[in-house]
N, C-alpha and C positions, 0 to 999 in steps of 0.2 A: 504493500500498500503506500502511495505517495504521501509523504509528510507535507502539512500545510506549508512550511517555510521552504521546503525544495522548489515548489512551484514559484513561491514570492520570490526566490533567489535567482530564478531564471528569468524574470521579468526585468526590465530596466528599472532600477529603484528609483523612484521620485525623491528628489530632495526632502528633506523634513526641515522645517524653520521653526525656531523657538524665538523667546524674546531676545537673546545675545548670540544665538549660534544657529548654522547652517549645517545640517548633515547630509552630505552627498556620497556618491561612489567614490573610492579611492581612486587615485587617478596615477600613473606612471611619475607623473612630475613629483608625486608626494613621497618617492622612494626615499629620497636623501634626509627629508625631515623625518620620517618615520624612523630610519636608522638612528638618527641623532638623538631623539626622545626616547626611543625604546631601548637605546644604547646606555643608558642612565641605569647602572646598577640597582639604584632604590626602587626603578619602576619594574625592571625585569624580575627582581625577586618576589614580587607581588603576584606575578603571573605564573601560569602552568607553562605555557607553550612558547615563551620568550627566552632564547638563549642569552647568556651573557659571556663575551661580547656579542653585541649585535651588529652584524656588518651589512653591507649594502646588499649582498646577495640573500640574507635573510629576509630583508624588506621586499626585494623582487620576487622571492618565493612566496611570501605573504601574498602580494598583490595578486598573484596568479590565482591563488583559493579565493581572495577576497571576490574577485571577478564573478564567481559562480555561487556566491554567498550572499546572506542579508548581512551585510557588513558595509557600515558608514564611516567615512572620515569624519571626524568633528573638528569644524572649523569656526573662526569667529566671523560673525555675520558682517562685521564692518570691512572685512578686508580678505577674506576666505583664508587667512592663516591657518594652515594644519596644526591642531594642538592635540589630537588623539584618535582613538577608535572606540566605536560602539556598536554592538551587533548581536544577533540572534543566530543560535544553531539549533538544529534538530535535537530531541533526545530520545530514548527509546521509551519514554511514555507518550503515549497517543494524546494528540492535544496540548502538547507542552513544548515549550522552548528554553533554552537556556541564555540568559543574557551575561554578555560579556563587555567590558570596557576598561580602558586605561586612559589616562592622559599624562602628558609631558610634566614634569616636575614643576616647571615655572607656572603651571595653570592650576595647581592643587590649591584647595581651600577657598575658591572664589565660586564655588556653586555650579561650576560648568559640568561635571559629572552628573551632578542629579538632574539637571537641565536636560542634557543627551539622554540619560537613561530613561527619563520620563516619555520623552519623545518616540524612543525605540519601545518601550511597553505600551504605549498607546498604539502604536503600529501592530503589534502582536496581537492585542484584543480586537482592534477595530477593523483591520485589514487582513491579517492572517487568520482571523476566527480561533486563537488559541483559547484554552478554557484555563491556562495556568503557565506562569513563567517562573523560572528556577532561577537562582543565581547563588554564587558563594564568594567567598572572600577569604583571605587568610586570617586567623584567628588574631594576629597583631596588627591588621590593617583597619583600624578604628575609623579613618576616613570613608572606606570603601563601605564598612557596617553603616556608618551613617547615611551614606547615598541611599542605599538599599531600605533603610528605616524611613528616610524622607520619602520614598516612592511608594511606600505602603507594603513592603514585603515584610513577612512575619518569619522570624527564626524557627528552623526545624531542627538543628541539631548540629552536631559536630562531626569531623572526618578528617581524613588526611588527603593530600594529593601530591604529586611528585612535580615540582617546579623545575624546569630546565637549568635555572639560575641559582636555584637555592635547596635543591634536594627535596627530600620527604618534609612536607610542613604540615602544619595543623590548620584546619579551615572549619568555617561556619558556613552553614547552609540556610539558604533563606526561599520562601516560596510567596507568590502573589497569585490568589485565585482570582478568576473572572468576577466572581459575585463581590468580593472586597473591592476590587478594582472600580466596579460600577458604583457601589456604596460610596467609596471616599469620591469619586467625581461628582456623584449628585449631590455630596454635602460641601463641594467646592474646596475639598483638603488636597487634590492634586492639581490645581491650576497651574498652569505652566508659569505663572507670573511669580507663584510662591515657591516655586522650586529654586 
């Protein structure tokens, strides 16, 4: 059975706009900026699939995969400056997708990750028709945990994963069910301006 996200990834992704961001397909011209920002050890160690050091060839490989996936380059709306990545990937659970995101260190602590994550979660429920969005973060990554909490995700437990840059690490798992997302939207708690 084809997953909802598989067909969405085959379509040209329409850019998503938020108050301060534009999320668009990653471009070949983003490769050097991806390598620069993902090459920061403090970024790589928070992620599963990003090696350290991160080279231009890694960015080019990523762009090949991103072209067939639901992956957005997170850019500043005012100048299209690349600042990170946000996307969804299929899971084994029917009707669910896994949210992933990262931003370059100069863009941490400014609400950009929450803004981007909320836009992609909205896409997951509104366009892809998912019933649940899952996400995880390293247990030591309080900033990422806060992004998920502000987007309405609920804590589900702990586990571990293997980070290519940091080895086996503890992680926290979160989930957001469609009915919770709908309730939060109806109460105005997930307004893009509030993110």
